N, C-alpha and C positions, 0 to 999 in steps of 0.2 A: 616327060617321064624318063627316069634313068633306069639303067639295067643292073641295079644292085641285086645280088643273090637274095632269095627270100630270108635266109638266116640273118643277113646284114640288115635287111629291111625291118625285120622284127626288132632287132636291136635298136635301130634308129627310132622306130615308133615308140618303143619302151622309154627311151630317153626323152622323146618329145612329150609324152604323157606327163612326165615329171617336170618339164620345163628346163631340162638340163641342156647346156650347149653341147652339140654333137661333135666333139673333137675326134680325131682319128683313133686315139687310144680308147676313149670311152665307147665309141662304136664297136671297136674290135672286142673289148671286154664284155660289152652288153650282148653282142652276138654269141659269144661263148656261153654266157649265162642263160639267156632266154631264147636264143635263135632257133632252137629246135622245139620250142613250146613246152619243154619239160621243166618242172621245178627241180632245183638242185641245192645242195649244201656244199660250199667250197671254203677253203681257207685261202688266204692271200697267196700262200706258197703254191697251193694246187692250181689256182687260177693262173699264176705266173707260169707254171710249168705247161699248162694247157695252151697258153698264149705262145710260148716258145715253140711248142710242137706244131702250132698252126702257122709258124713263121712270122709272128707279130713281133716287132721290135718295141718292147716295153720293159721298163725297169721294175724291179720288185717294189721300190718306193712309189712309183706311179700306180701300181696295182693297189697298194695300201691306200693311197690318197683317193683313188677312184672308188674303191669300195666304201670309204668314209663318205664321199660325196653321194654315192648311191643310197647309203643309210640315211643321210641327212635329207635326201629328197623323197624318202619313203619307198624306195624301190626294193631294197633288201633289208632284212632284219639281222642284226648281229646277235648270235647266240654264244655266250661265253661259257665254255665247258669247265675250265678252271682258269686261274689267274693268268696263265700263259698261252691259252689256246682259244682263239675265236673262230667261229664258223659263220658264214654269211648265207642266209636262206632267202631264196627268191619267192617262197610261199609266204605271203604276208598275212594269211589268216591266222587266227589264234589256234595253236595246236601244240601238243607236247612232242618231245623228241626222245629217241633212244640214242645213247652214246655207246658205241661198241668199243670197249676199252682195248681189246686185243688188236683191232684194226684201226683204232683212232678215227672212226667214221661216225658221222651224225646222220641219222635217218628219221623220217617222220614216224611218230607213234599214232595209233588210232585215237583221234580226239573223242570219238563217241564212246570210248571205253574209260575215259578219264572222268572222275567225279570228285570235285573239290567241294566239300560241304561247308567248310568254314575257314576263313582266314583270320589271322590276328588283326586287331585294330591297328591302324596306322598311328604312329606317334602324333601328338598334338602338333598342328601346323603342317602336317603332311597328308598326302593322299596316295593311295595305291594306284600307280599308272598302268601296270601290267604284271602278270605273273608268268615267269618262265618255268617250265617243267622239263627237266632233263633227267631221264631215267638211265642210269648207268648199267650196262650189261657186260657180263663176261661169260665165256663158254665154260661149261662144266667139264 
């Protein structure tokens, strides 16, 4: 048995569940994402900053590549707010989001209050794989 801190152990377990190779950078980023057991929404830039504050030596390109690997493995979901801004959500359940325009922050919206009664038919030869709901907010 090794003496890894619980936060790091949670990160390692999260990677193992998805069958991802536990590299030093992946473990460090996983620990930042799920080590405290809380769901979060991050951008690549905000995760890079958190890693830097934690003393982790990781490049922004590595953070982008690692988040893509986490998405491909089903560990995080990418939520695209506009064409230039992606957030990565550790909560994999189906749920809507609030996007706070003044803070450029993504938060969970209450799923039990969302009701979608009808969707348009998918074009021929296609099927709907998922529906992302992002509700934009601004302060009055």
